[in-house]
LOTISE-979483 format. One line per field, with one value per atom (N, C-alpha, C): residue number from 1; residue in three letters; atom name; x, y, z. Coordinates in steps of 0.05 Angstrom, whole numbers, always signed. Example, Ala and Ser with C-alpha at 12.3 -4.5 7.8 and 13.67 -1.06 7.14 Angstrom:
<pts>
pos <- [1/1/1/2/2/2];
code <- [ala/ala/ala/ser/ser/ser];
site <- [N/CA/C/N/CA/C];
c1 <- [+264/+246/+264/+257/+273/+258];
c2 <- [-114/-90/-66/-45/-21/+1];
c3 <- [+156/+156/+156/+142/+143/+157];
</pts>
This chain:
<pts>
pos <- [1/1/1/2/2/2/3/3/3/4/4/4/5/5/5/6/6/6/7/7/7/8/8/8/9/9/9/10/10/10/11/11/11/12/12/12/13/13/13/14/14/14/15/15/15/16/16/16/17/17/17/18/18/18/19/19/19/20/20/20/21/21/21/22/22/22/23/23/23/24/24/24/25/25/25/26/26/26/27/27/27/28/28/28/29/29/29/30/30/30/31/31/31/32/32/32/33/33/33/34/34/34/35/35/35/36/36/36/37/37/37/38/38/38/39/39/39/40/40/40/41/41/41/42/42/42/43/43/43/44/44/44/45/45/45/46/46/46/47/47/47/48/48/48/49/49/49/50/50/50/51/51/51/52/52/52/53/53/53/54/54/54/55/55/55/56/56/56/57/57/57/58/58/58/59/59/59/60/60/60/61/61/61/62/62/62/63/63/63/64/64/64/65/65/65/66/66/66/67/67/67/68/68/68/69/69/69/70/70/70/71/71/71/72/72/72/73/73/73/74/74/74/75/75/75/76/76/76/77/77/77/78/78/78/79/79/79/80/80/80/81/81/81/82/82/82/83/83/83/84/84/84/85/85/85/86/86/86/87/87/87/88/88/88/89/89/89/90/90/90/91/91/91/92/92/92/93/93/93/94/94/94/95/95/95/96/96/96/97/97/97/98/98/98/99/99/99/100/100/100/101/101/101/102/102/102/103/103/103/104/104/104/105/105/105/106/106/106/107/107/107/108/108/108/109/109/109/110/110/110/111/111/111/112/112/112/113/113/113/114/114/114/115/115/115/116/116/116/117/117/117/118/118/118/119/119/119/120/120/120/121/121/121/122/122/122/123/123/123/124/124/124/125/125/125/126/126/126/127/127/127/128/128/128/129/129/129/130/130/130/131/131/131/132/132/132/133/133/133/134/134/134/135/135/135/136/136/136/137/137/137/138/138/138/139/139/139/140/140/140/141/141/141/142/142/142/143/143/143/144/144/144/145/145/145/146/146/146/147/147/147/148/148/148/149/149/149/150/150/150/151/151/151/152/152/152/153/153/153/154/154/154/155/155/155/156/156/156/157/157/157/158/158/158/159/159/159/160/160/160/161/161/161/162/162/162/163/163/163/164/164/164/165/165/165/166/166/166/167/167/167/168/168/168/169/169/169/170/170/170/171/171/171/172/172/172/173/173/173/174/174/174/175/175/175/176/176/176/177/177/177/178/178/178/179/179/179/180/180/180/181/181/181/182/182/182/183/183/183/184/184/184/185/185/185/186/186/186/187/187/187/188/188/188/189/189/189/190/190/190/191/191/191/192/192/192/193/193/193/194/194/194/195/195/195/196/196/196/197/197/197/198/198/198/199/199/199/200/200/200/201/201/201/202/202/202/203/203/203/204/204/204/205/205/205/206/206/206/207/207/207/208/208/208/209/209/209/210/210/210/211/211/211/212/212/212/213/213/213/214/214/214/215/215/215/216/216/216/217/217/217/218/218/218/219/219/219/220/220/220/221/221/221/222/222/222/223/223/223/224/224/224/225/225/225/226/226/226/227/227/227/228/228/228/229/229/229/230/230/230/231/231/231/232/232/232/233/233/233/234/234/234/235/235/235/236/236/236/237/237/237/238/238/238/239/239/239/240/240/240/241/241/241/242/242/242/243/243/243/244/244/244/245/245/245/246/246/246/247/247/247/248/248/248/249/249/249];
code <- [met/met/met/lys/lys/lys/ala/ala/ala/ser/ser/ser/ala/ala/ala/leu/leu/leu/thr/thr/thr/asp/asp/asp/lys/lys/lys/gly/gly/gly/arg/arg/arg/val/val/val/arg/arg/arg/val/val/val/gln/gln/gln/asn/asn/asn/gln/gln/gln/asp/asp/asp/thr/thr/thr/val/val/val/phe/phe/phe/met/met/met/ser/ser/ser/thr/thr/thr/ser/ser/ser/pro/pro/pro/leu/leu/leu/gly/gly/gly/gly/gly/gly/leu/leu/leu/pro/pro/pro/asn/asn/asn/leu/leu/leu/phe/phe/phe/met/met/met/val/val/val/ala/ala/ala/asp/asp/asp/gly/gly/gly/met/met/met/gly/gly/gly/gly/gly/gly/his/his/his/gln/gln/gln/ala/ala/ala/gly/gly/gly/asp/asp/asp/tyr/tyr/tyr/cys/cys/cys/ser/ser/ser/arg/arg/arg/thr/thr/thr/leu/leu/leu/val/val/val/gly/gly/gly/arg/arg/arg/ile/ile/ile/thr/thr/thr/glu/glu/glu/phe/phe/phe/val/val/val/gly/gly/gly/glu/glu/glu/tyr/tyr/tyr/pro/pro/pro/glu/glu/glu/gly/gly/gly/ala/ala/ala/pro/pro/pro/val/val/val/arg/arg/arg/ile/ile/ile/leu/leu/leu/arg/arg/arg/glu/glu/glu/ala/ala/ala/ile/ile/ile/glu/glu/glu/glu/glu/glu/ala/ala/ala/asn/asn/asn/val/val/val/ser/ser/ser/leu/leu/leu/phe/phe/phe/arg/arg/arg/glu/glu/glu/ser/ser/ser/met/met/met/asn/asn/asn/arg/arg/arg/pro/pro/pro/glu/glu/glu/leu/leu/leu/ala/ala/ala/gly/gly/gly/met/met/met/gly/gly/gly/ser/ser/ser/thr/thr/thr/leu/leu/leu/thr/thr/thr/ala/ala/ala/ala/ala/ala/val/val/val/ile/ile/ile/asp/asp/asp/gly/gly/gly/asp/asp/asp/ile/ile/ile/leu/leu/leu/asn/asn/asn/val/val/val/phe/phe/phe/asn/asn/asn/ile/ile/ile/gly/gly/gly/asp/asp/asp/ser/ser/ser/arg/arg/arg/leu/leu/leu/tyr/tyr/tyr/val/val/val/leu/leu/leu/glu/glu/glu/glu/glu/glu/gly/gly/gly/ser/ser/ser/asp/asp/asp/val/val/val/pro/pro/pro/arg/arg/arg/gln/gln/gln/val/val/val/thr/thr/thr/arg/arg/arg/asp/asp/asp/his/his/his/ser/ser/ser/tyr/tyr/tyr/val/val/val/glu/glu/glu/glu/glu/glu/met/met/met/val/val/val/gln/gln/gln/ala/ala/ala/gly/gly/gly/arg/arg/arg/met/met/met/lys/lys/lys/arg/arg/arg/asp/asp/asp/ser/ser/ser/glu/glu/glu/leu/leu/leu/tyr/tyr/tyr/phe/phe/phe/met/met/met/his/his/his/lys/lys/lys/asn/asn/asn/ile/ile/ile/ile/ile/ile/thr/thr/thr/arg/arg/arg/ala/ala/ala/val/val/val/gly/gly/gly/ile/ile/ile/gly/gly/gly/pro/pro/pro/arg/arg/arg/val/val/val/asp/asp/asp/ile/ile/ile/asp/asp/asp/ala/ala/ala/phe/phe/phe/glu/glu/glu/val/val/val/glu/glu/glu/leu/leu/leu/pro/pro/pro/gly/gly/gly/val/val/val/arg/arg/arg/ala/ala/ala/val/val/val/leu/leu/leu/ile/ile/ile/cys/cys/cys/ser/ser/ser/asp/asp/asp/gly/gly/gly/leu/leu/leu/thr/thr/thr/asn/asn/asn/met/met/met/val/val/val/asp/asp/asp/asp/asp/asp/arg/arg/arg/glu/glu/glu/ile/ile/ile/gly/gly/gly/arg/arg/arg/ile/ile/ile/ile/ile/ile/leu/leu/leu/ala/ala/ala/asn/asn/asn/pro/pro/pro/asp/asp/asp/pro/pro/pro/glu/glu/glu/glu/glu/glu/ala/ala/ala/ala/ala/ala/gln/gln/gln/ala/ala/ala/leu/leu/leu/ile/ile/ile/asp/asp/asp/glu/glu/glu/ala/ala/ala/asn/asn/asn/ala/ala/ala/asn/asn/asn/gly/gly/gly/gly/gly/gly/arg/arg/arg/asp/asp/asp/asn/asn/asn/ile/ile/ile/ser/ser/ser/val/val/val/val/val/val/leu/leu/leu/val/val/val/leu/leu/leu/pro/pro/pro/gln/gln/gln/gly/gly/gly/glu/glu/glu/glu/glu/glu/ala/ala/ala/ala/ala/ala/val/val/val];
site <- [N/CA/C/N/CA/C/N/CA/C/N/CA/C/N/CA/C/N/CA/C/N/CA/C/N/CA/C/N/CA/C/N/CA/C/N/CA/C/N/CA/C/N/CA/C/N/CA/C/N/CA/C/N/CA/C/N/CA/C/N/CA/C/N/CA/C/N/CA/C/N/CA/C/N/CA/C/N/CA/C/N/CA/C/N/CA/C/N/CA/C/N/CA/C/N/CA/C/N/CA/C/N/CA/C/N/CA/C/N/CA/C/N/CA/C/N/CA/C/N/CA/C/N/CA/C/N/CA/C/N/CA/C/N/CA/C/N/CA/C/N/CA/C/N/CA/C/N/CA/C/N/CA/C/N/CA/C/N/CA/C/N/CA/C/N/CA/C/N/CA/C/N/CA/C/N/CA/C/N/CA/C/N/CA/C/N/CA/C/N/CA/C/N/CA/C/N/CA/C/N/CA/C/N/CA/C/N/CA/C/N/CA/C/N/CA/C/N/CA/C/N/CA/C/N/CA/C/N/CA/C/N/CA/C/N/CA/C/N/CA/C/N/CA/C/N/CA/C/N/CA/C/N/CA/C/N/CA/C/N/CA/C/N/CA/C/N/CA/C/N/CA/C/N/CA/C/N/CA/C/N/CA/C/N/CA/C/N/CA/C/N/CA/C/N/CA/C/N/CA/C/N/CA/C/N/CA/C/N/CA/C/N/CA/C/N/CA/C/N/CA/C/N/CA/C/N/CA/C/N/CA/C/N/CA/C/N/CA/C/N/CA/C/N/CA/C/N/CA/C/N/CA/C/N/CA/C/N/CA/C/N/CA/C/N/CA/C/N/CA/C/N/CA/C/N/CA/C/N/CA/C/N/CA/C/N/CA/C/N/CA/C/N/CA/C/N/CA/C/N/CA/C/N/CA/C/N/CA/C/N/CA/C/N/CA/C/N/CA/C/N/CA/C/N/CA/C/N/CA/C/N/CA/C/N/CA/C/N/CA/C/N/CA/C/N/CA/C/N/CA/C/N/CA/C/N/CA/C/N/CA/C/N/CA/C/N/CA/C/N/CA/C/N/CA/C/N/CA/C/N/CA/C/N/CA/C/N/CA/C/N/CA/C/N/CA/C/N/CA/C/N/CA/C/N/CA/C/N/CA/C/N/CA/C/N/CA/C/N/CA/C/N/CA/C/N/CA/C/N/CA/C/N/CA/C/N/CA/C/N/CA/C/N/CA/C/N/CA/C/N/CA/C/N/CA/C/N/CA/C/N/CA/C/N/CA/C/N/CA/C/N/CA/C/N/CA/C/N/CA/C/N/CA/C/N/CA/C/N/CA/C/N/CA/C/N/CA/C/N/CA/C/N/CA/C/N/CA/C/N/CA/C/N/CA/C/N/CA/C/N/CA/C/N/CA/C/N/CA/C/N/CA/C/N/CA/C/N/CA/C/N/CA/C/N/CA/C/N/CA/C/N/CA/C/N/CA/C/N/CA/C/N/CA/C/N/CA/C/N/CA/C/N/CA/C/N/CA/C/N/CA/C/N/CA/C/N/CA/C/N/CA/C/N/CA/C/N/CA/C/N/CA/C/N/CA/C/N/CA/C/N/CA/C/N/CA/C/N/CA/C/N/CA/C/N/CA/C/N/CA/C/N/CA/C/N/CA/C/N/CA/C/N/CA/C/N/CA/C/N/CA/C/N/CA/C/N/CA/C/N/CA/C/N/CA/C/N/CA/C/N/CA/C/N/CA/C/N/CA/C/N/CA/C/N/CA/C/N/CA/C/N/CA/C/N/CA/C/N/CA/C/N/CA/C/N/CA/C/N/CA/C/N/CA/C/N/CA/C/N/CA/C/N/CA/C/N/CA/C/N/CA/C/N/CA/C/N/CA/C/N/CA/C/N/CA/C/N/CA/C/N/CA/C/N/CA/C/N/CA/C/N/CA/C/N/CA/C/N/CA/C];
c1 <- [+931/+906/+885/+869/+841/+821/+801/+777/+752/+730/+707/+690/+664/+646/+614/+601/+575/+557/+533/+515/+486/+470/+445/+432/+401/+384/+375/+388/+380/+352/+342/+317/+293/+298/+276/+270/+290/+290/+276/+259/+250/+268/+285/+300/+331/+352/+377/+386/+399/+411/+437/+451/+480/+490/+514/+528/+557/+565/+595/+607/+636/+649/+682/+688/+717/+731/+754/+769/+799/+807/+835/+853/+844/+860/+858/+879/+878/+857/+849/+821/+836/+838/+851/+882/+879/+911/+910/+887/+888/+896/+916/+920/+899/+883/+859/+838/+816/+797/+776/+767/+747/+731/+704/+687/+662/+651/+626/+609/+587/+572/+543/+537/+507/+490/+474/+455/+434/+425/+406/+385/+362/+340/+316/+293/+269/+265/+247/+238/+262/+269/+293/+317/+318/+340/+363/+365/+385/+401/+383/+392/+405/+394/+404/+432/+432/+451/+479/+478/+500/+510/+489/+494/+508/+499/+511/+539/+539/+566/+588/+583/+602/+604/+587/+593/+602/+599/+614/+642/+646/+674/+694/+679/+694/+700/+677/+679/+703/+703/+725/+754/+760/+784/+791/+771/+774/+787/+781/+787/+816/+829/+854/+874/+891/+906/+930/+940/+966/+958/+978/+974/+978/+981/+981/+958/+954/+926/+916/+928/+915/+896/+913/+906/+883/+882/+860/+836/+838/+815/+800/+817/+807/+788/+804/+789/+766/+762/+736/+718/+722/+701/+690/+708/+699/+681/+690/+675/+648/+646/+620/+603/+615/+597/+584/+601/+589/+565/+570/+548/+523/+526/+505/+489/+503/+494/+474/+488/+471/+447/+449/+427/+404/+412/+393/+377/+393/+379/+361/+366/+352/+326/+326/+309/+291/+266/+253/+251/+252/+254/+278/+298/+326/+333/+318/+322/+328/+353/+363/+378/+380/+394/+427/+438/+465/+478/+502/+512/+539/+543/+566/+584/+611/+630/+657/+665/+690/+703/+728/+742/+773/+783/+812/+823/+849/+866/+892/+902/+928/+951/+966/+990/+1018/+1027/+1047/+1047/+1060/+1058/+1041/+1024/+1007/+981/+964/+934/+925/+915/+904/+876/+864/+835/+823/+799/+781/+757/+745/+724/+702/+680/+657/+632/+626/+603/+612/+592/+599/+604/+605/+616/+648/+658/+683/+699/+725/+749/+762/+764/+784/+805/+828/+847/+849/+854/+859/+890/+906/+936/+944/+971/+977/+982/+977/+979/+956/+938/+911/+887/+868/+842/+818/+825/+804/+812/+794/+804/+806/+826/+827/+815/+794/+783/+800/+805/+821/+807/+781/+766/+753/+747/+730/+700/+679/+655/+650/+633/+624/+598/+590/+567/+558/+535/+527/+537/+534/+543/+572/+585/+616/+627/+612/+620/+619/+593/+586/+603/+614/+633/+657/+670/+693/+692/+668/+664/+660/+657/+655/+630/+609/+581/+561/+571/+558/+577/+567/+584/+577/+598/+598/+579/+565/+551/+525/+524/+502/+472/+451/+427/+421/+429/+427/+445/+469/+484/+474/+457/+447/+419/+407/+385/+390/+415/+420/+444/+446/+472/+468/+445/+438/+443/+450/+454/+480/+486/+509/+513/+540/+545/+560/+570/+581/+567/+564/+557/+563/+562/+567/+545/+543/+519/+505/+506/+489/+499/+522/+531/+549/+557/+576/+604/+612/+638/+635/+653/+653/+680/+679/+700/+709/+736/+741/+764/+760/+782/+800/+826/+846/+866/+869/+888/+904/+929/+947/+955/+955/+962/+983/+1001/+1027/+1015/+1014/+1006/+1022/+1047/+1065/+1050/+1044/+1031/+1001/+989/+960/+948/+931/+921/+897/+882/+859/+848/+837/+822/+793/+773/+748/+738/+717/+707/+673/+657/+632/+615/+585/+567/+558/+546/+538/+518/+507/+490/+504/+529/+547/+554/+565/+576/+556/+530/+509/+500/+506/+494/+515/+539/+561/+586/+596/+617/+645/+662/+688/+700/+698/+712/+701/+671/+661/+667/+669/+680/+707/+724/+752/+751/+733/+733/+722/+701/+694/+716/+725/+748/+769/+777/+800/+790/+761/+754/+744/+747/+738/+765/+783/+806/+796/+776/+767/+749/+755/+745/+715/+703/+678/+661/+674/+659/+659/+682/+681/+663/+657/+641/+611/+606/+579/+573/+594/+585/+585/+601/+593/+563/+556/+528/+507/+513/+496/+492/+516/+515/+498/+501/+486/+457/+451/+419/+410/+430/+418/+414/+431/+425/+404/+390/+366/+365/+388/+392/+371/+375/+360/+364/+385/+394/+406/+414/+425/+451/+465/+491/+508/+532/+553/+578/+593/+621/+639/+659/+684/+705/+720/+738/+760/+785/+811/+831/+842/+868/+890/+908/+925/+949/+953/+978/+971/+943/+932/+936/+934/+935/+911/+920/+903/+875/+852/+827/+817/+798/+789/+764/+765/+746/+717];
c2 <- [+388/+391/+403/+417/+423/+414/+408/+396/+401/+397/+400/+380/+371/+353/+365/+369/+379/+366/+362/+353/+365/+368/+379/+372/+368/+355/+368/+394/+411/+420/+434/+445/+430/+408/+392/+365/+349/+323/+326/+307/+304/+294/+274/+260/+264/+263/+265/+239/+227/+200/+198/+222/+225/+221/+210/+206/+217/+236/+243/+237/+233/+224/+238/+247/+260/+251/+244/+243/+254/+272/+279/+265/+252/+236/+205/+191/+162/+148/+128/+113/+81/+64/+42/+45/+30/+30/+55/+68/+92/+120/+135/+159/+180/+177/+198/+182/+195/+181/+204/+207/+225/+206/+211/+197/+214/+208/+214/+193/+184/+165/+175/+168/+181/+155/+150/+126/+129/+103/+102/+78/+78/+59/+75/+58/+67/+72/+86/+89/+97/+80/+88/+73/+60/+44/+58/+79/+92/+108/+120/+130/+107/+87/+63/+57/+51/+41/+59/+83/+103/+103/+107/+112/+82/+59/+35/+28/+34/+34/+47/+76/+90/+80/+70/+61/+35/+13/-13/-5/+12/+16/+27/+49/+55/+38/+20/-4/-23/-29/-50/-36/-14/-1/-2/+1/+8/-15/-39/-64/-73/-61/-68/-42/-46/-23/-22/-45/-38/-51/-42/-49/-27/-33/-11/+1/+30/+41/+32/+31/+24/-3/-21/-49/-47/-38/-34/-23/-1/+14/-2/-15/-30/-54/-70/-91/-84/-57/-49/-46/-32/-27/-52/-69/-98/-115/-115/-128/-113/-84/-73/-80/-80/-88/-113/-136/-161/-160/-147/-147/-132/-111/-95/-110/-124/-140/-164/-180/-202/-188/-164/-155/-150/-137/-132/-156/-177/-204/-216/-204/-219/-203/-175/-160/-144/-152/-141/-112/-94/-69/-53/-69/-59/-71/-84/-93/-74/-75/-57/-35/-31/-9/-8/+13/+17/+44/+48/+77/+78/+102/+109/+113/+117/+121/+131/+152/+168/+166/+151/+152/+159/+172/+179/+180/+175/+175/+185/+205/+216/+201/+191/+177/+189/+204/+223/+243/+243/+260/+252/+226/+217/+214/+225/+219/+197/+176/+148/+156/+145/+148/+128/+121/+97/+111/+100/+112/+89/+95/+76/+94/+96/+115/+141/+161/+187/+208/+201/+223/+226/+254/+259/+268/+268/+279/+300/+320/+340/+349/+359/+374/+401/+421/+451/+451/+455/+458/+486/+490/+518/+525/+553/+563/+560/+548/+543/+551/+563/+571/+554/+531/+512/+483/+471/+443/+426/+403/+383/+357/+345/+320/+296/+283/+260/+236/+233/+207/+208/+186/+181/+173/+190/+182/+154/+135/+111/+115/+127/+133/+124/+122/+118/+137/+162/+180/+188/+183/+183/+161/+135/+111/+119/+134/+139/+160/+179/+199/+185/+167/+154/+135/+126/+110/+126/+154/+171/+171/+163/+160/+178/+196/+223/+245/+269/+294/+301/+306/+312/+342/+345/+369/+376/+356/+355/+353/+357/+352/+323/+305/+278/+267/+281/+278/+283/+309/+314/+302/+292/+274/+246/+238/+211/+211/+233/+241/+224/+219/+208/+177/+165/+133/+127/+114/+105/+74/+65/+41/+21/+36/+21/+33/+13/+27/+2/+9/-9/-19/-45/-62/-76/-72/-81/-111/-118/-146/-158/-181/-196/-182/-171/-161/-132/-116/-85/-76/-68/-58/-29/-26/-3/+11/+37/+50/+62/+62/+71/+92/+112/+134/+142/+153/+163/+192/+212/+238/+244/+259/+272/+301/+305/+322/+352/+350/+377/+391/+414/+432/+434/+415/+416/+433/+450/+471/+459/+448/+434/+409/+392/+366/+369/+362/+365/+338/+323/+301/+313/+307/+320/+297/+301/+284/+300/+291/+302/+320/+323/+347/+373/+374/+399/+401/+384/+384/+389/+378/+387/+413/+427/+453/+476/+466/+490/+483/+495/+488/+489/+475/+469/+498/+516/+541/+557/+558/+572/+554/+528/+515/+525/+527/+535/+569/+582/+608/+609/+595/+594/+585/+564/+550/+574/+587/+604/+631/+635/+661/+652/+633/+624/+606/+615/+602/+581/+583/+568/+542/+517/+498/+494/+500/+496/+519/+542/+565/+557/+550/+542/+521/+495/+480/+489/+508/+516/+535/+552/+570/+551/+529/+513/+503/+491/+481/+502/+526/+549/+559/+557/+564/+542/+513/+495/+500/+504/+514/+536/+556/+577/+575/+556/+546/+529/+518/+501/+479/+470/+452/+427/+414/+393/+366/+364/+341/+346/+323/+324/+335/+349/+363/+357/+345/+336/+345/+356/+365/+359/+344/+341/+360/+378/+395/+392/+384/+382/+401/+414/+429/+414/+403/+382/+396/+424/+440/+456/+457/+475/+463/+482/+474/+453/+430/+410/+420/+410/+420/+400/+408/+387/+374/+344/+328/+333];
c3 <- [-305/-322/-313/-327/-323/-338/-329/-347/-336/-355/-347/-365/-351/-366/-363/-381/-382/-400/-391/-414/-410/-435/-432/-450/-443/-459/-487/-490/-516/-511/-532/-531/-547/-556/-570/-556/-552/-537/-510/-505/-473/-456/-465/-447/-457/-438/-445/-445/-467/-469/-473/-469/-466/-437/-436/-411/-414/-396/-394/-369/-371/-348/-347/-327/-324/-300/-300/-275/-281/-273/-277/-255/-239/-217/-225/-214/-225/-216/-234/-231/-236/-214/-216/-234/-252/-264/-286/-291/-308/-295/-307/-293/-294/-313/-316/-335/-338/-360/-368/-389/-406/-421/-418/-436/-443/-467/-475/-493/-482/-493/-500/-525/-534/-536/-520/-522/-545/-553/-572/-564/-572/-566/-554/-557/-549/-519/-514/-484/-468/-447/-430/-438/-461/-470/-471/-488/-496/-471/-454/-430/-411/-409/-391/-405/-432/-443/-439/-447/-443/-415/-397/-368/-356/-364/-356/-370/-392/-406/-393/-388/-370/-346/-330/-305/-303/-324/-325/-331/-349/-356/-331/-315/-290/-273/-269/-249/-255/-287/-293/-286/-297/-293/-261/-245/-218/-205/-219/-209/-218/-233/-245/-237/-218/-204/-219/-235/-251/-281/-297/-325/-345/-369/-393/-396/-393/-395/-422/-442/-466/-465/-455/-447/-434/-408/-391/-400/-414/-422/-450/-465/-486/-475/-458/-448/-429/-416/-404/-422/-445/-466/-477/-481/-496/-473/-450/-427/-422/-425/-421/-447/-468/-493/-488/-478/-479/-459/-436/-414/-427/-436/-446/-473/-487/-509/-497/-478/-462/-448/-440/-425/-443/-466/-487/-500/-495/-508/-488/-462/-442/-430/-438/-429/-447/-456/-483/-482/-458/-457/-467/-465/-477/-501/-516/-541/-562/-574/-596/-583/-558/-546/-557/-555/-561/-553/-560/-550/-565/-570/-582/-559/-564/-541/-552/-540/-546/-517/-514/-486/-493/-472/-479/-448/-449/-426/-434/-417/-421/-406/-418/-409/-411/-393/-401/-419/-446/-465/-485/-485/-507/-498/-511/-512/-527/-512/-523/-527/-552/-557/-568/-559/-566/-579/-599/-611/-625/-620/-635/-638/-661/-668/-676/-673/-689/-664/-638/-617/-626/-621/-633/-612/-623/-604/-623/-615/-630/-610/-623/-610/-619/-604/-612/-610/-629/-630/-629/-616/-619/-645/-649/-674/-692/-683/-700/-683/-698/-686/-691/-710/-713/-704/-687/-675/-700/-694/-712/-704/-720/-714/-715/-693/-691/-699/-689/-692/-720/-730/-756/-746/-758/-753/-767/-753/-758/-766/-790/-800/-828/-835/-861/-885/-875/-891/-896/-878/-878/-895/-894/-910/-940/-944/-969/-983/-966/-977/-983/-963/-973/-996/-1001/-1028/-1053/-1050/-1072/-1077/-1063/-1073/-1060/-1044/-1030/-1026/-1029/-1025/-994/-980/-953/-951/-933/-932/-948/-969/-989/-974/-987/-977/-968/-986/-978/-955/-949/-926/-903/-904/-879/-872/-892/-889/-874/-876/-869/-845/-837/-820/-794/-783/-758/-760/-779/-785/-775/-754/-750/-753/-759/-768/-748/-725/-702/-679/-657/-632/-612/-586/-565/-557/-552/-540/-561/-586/-610/-616/-610/-619/-598/-602/-581/-582/-604/-606/-619/-611/-617/-632/-653/-671/-657/-649/-636/-651/-659/-670/-648/-650/-633/-644/-630/-637/-618/-628/-608/-620/-599/-605/-587/-596/-581/-571/-542/-531/-531/-534/-537/-558/-551/-577/-574/-560/-559/-536/-544/-525/-505/-523/-513/-527/-513/-523/-515/-539/-538/-544/-530/-534/-532/-554/-553/-567/-562/-579/-604/-622/-647/-644/-620/-612/-612/-608/-609/-640/-652/-678/-700/-699/-717/-711/-691/-689/-687/-683/-686/-701/-719/-739/-725/-736/-724/-717/-737/-733/-706/-704/-681/-655/-657/-634/-621/-642/-636/-625/-638/-627/-595/-595/-564/-543/-554/-530/-528/-547/-543/-529/-531/-517/-487/-482/-451/-441/-427/-415/-394/-381/-359/-373/-371/-386/-380/-354/-346/-364/-363/-378/-406/-418/-445/-451/-439/-438/-444/-424/-421/-445/-453/-478/-502/-503/-527/-528/-501/-505/-507/-495/-503/-527/-546/-574/-589/-581/-594/-589/-566/-559/-575/-577/-593/-622/-630/-660/-663/-644/-649/-628/-614/-593/-603/-627/-635/-623/-609/-599/-570/-556/-533/-533/-521/-523/-500/-508/-487/-493/-472/-476/-456/-462/-441/-453/-435/-448/-426/-439/-422/-435/-415/-420/-410/-427/-414/-398/-408/-396/-374/-362/-345/-319/-299/-270/-261/-252/-243/-231/-238/-228/-208/-190/-171/-187/-183/-194/-185];
</pts>
């Protein structure tokens, strides 16, 4: 496989509170690992939370050389959540910190995905030029849409789009969504923060990926497009081509 992971603070924010991670090589009991975390919290807390979350997950999986990848990754997320929550309780400067997390591992022909918050995972399938969103946003507006109390893409929707209803580190337990995707027929896997999806629509995302066969060039082009459209938030992109020749990490 080939992959790239890039992050950019955008054109408005002073600090980048996103963290990205990729490894196409085995990591502990995992054959590979890809993550995007979008931190929240005042001052340094959001940056610290996303960075520490990713670091503790990789540390945990590295200590488990054997086991089912799905179980290893889920337990790693749960352990990281507990440690971050306890830390926020004991350190006033970290109070209220949290982070989204979208993490994926490719196990044979199956893409296993875990999601908390509104960072997304898409797959671009053969025969389509528009990526399909696999994850579901844990956000106030999406809950209102599902309840029939708000129209997607309405003015009210965009006013409240930044309110998320799940995050890692905000409580002693974390509710994790899990998905499985069969990889045959998938040309590209995209994990991204909302700094991309709020600035670039799905059709344009697909066009950029298809126009740039090198994942690093495609990831940079996606970030450039988000910045050209305003870059109002941090922008993070992890792009994986499952069928491509393996790239160096």
